[in-house]
C-alpha positions as CSV (number, residue, x, y, z in Angstrom):
1,X,59.2,154.2,170.6
2,X,62.6,153.6,172.3
3,X,63.1,150.3,173.8
4,X,64.3,150.4,177.4
5,X,67.1,147.8,179.1
6,X,67.1,146.9,182.5
7,X,71.1,145.3,183.6
8,X,71.6,142.2,184.7
9,X,74.9,141.2,186.7
10,X,75.6,138.2,184.7
11,X,78.2,135.7,185.3
12,X,80.1,133.1,182.8
13,X,81.5,130.6,184.8
14,X,85.2,129.8,184.6
15,X,85.2,126.0,186.0
16,X,84.4,124.0,189.0
17,X,85.5,123.4,192.4
18,X,86.0,119.8,194.0
19,X,82.5,119.6,194.5
20,X,81.4,120.0,191.1
21,X,80.0,123.5,192.0
22,X,81.2,126.1,188.8
23,X,83.4,129.0,190.0
24,X,82.9,132.3,188.7
25,X,85.9,134.8,189.1
26,X,85.0,138.4,189.6
27,X,86.9,139.1,186.3
28,X,84.0,137.1,184.9
29,X,80.8,139.0,185.9
30,X,79.5,141.8,183.5
31,X,76.5,144.0,182.9
32,X,74.4,142.5,180.2
33,X,71.6,144.6,179.2
34,X,67.9,142.7,179.3
35,X,64.7,144.1,177.4
36,X,61.9,145.7,179.0
37,X,58.7,144.9,178.1
38,X,55.0,145.2,179.0
39,X,53.8,142.1,180.7
40,X,51.8,140.7,178.1
41,X,54.7,140.8,175.9
42,X,57.3,139.9,178.1
43,X,58.8,135.8,178.1
44,X,60.0,136.1,181.7
45,X,63.6,134.3,180.7
46,X,65.0,136.3,178.1
47,X,63.0,140.0,178.8
48,X,62.3,141.2,182.1
49,X,58.9,142.7,183.0
50,X,57.2,144.4,186.3
51,X,55.6,141.0,186.9
52,X,59.1,139.0,186.7
53,X,61.0,141.4,188.3
54,X,61.5,139.4,191.7
55,X,62.6,136.4,189.9
56,X,64.9,138.0,188.1
57,X,66.6,139.3,191.8
58,X,66.6,135.8,193.0
59,X,69.3,135.0,190.5
60,X,71.0,138.3,189.6
61,X,71.6,141.6,190.8
62,X,69.9,144.3,188.7
63,X,69.4,147.7,187.7
64,X,66.1,148.7,186.4
65,X,65.6,150.9,184.0
66,X,65.7,154.8,184.7
67,X,62.3,155.6,186.0
68,X,60.8,152.7,186.7
69,X,60.5,151.4,190.4
70,X,59.1,147.9,191.0
C-alpha cells in the first residue's frame, strides 16, 4: 500500500526581533511532507488525518494529498 503525504509549509526561525519574537525569513519557508493516516493510527502532531486538519491549519499552510478533502 502506498503512503499518502500532506504538504505543510514549515518555517525555520532565523532569530528574534527586539520584542523576543521569532523571525522567519521568506527564504526559510519550505514545504515538508507529513504522512497522512487514518484517524485511529494518527499521532495528530507528527502525522495528519482528517480529524486533525483543522488544528494543523491554524498554525500552518497545508496542502492535502490528491483526492482528499477535509
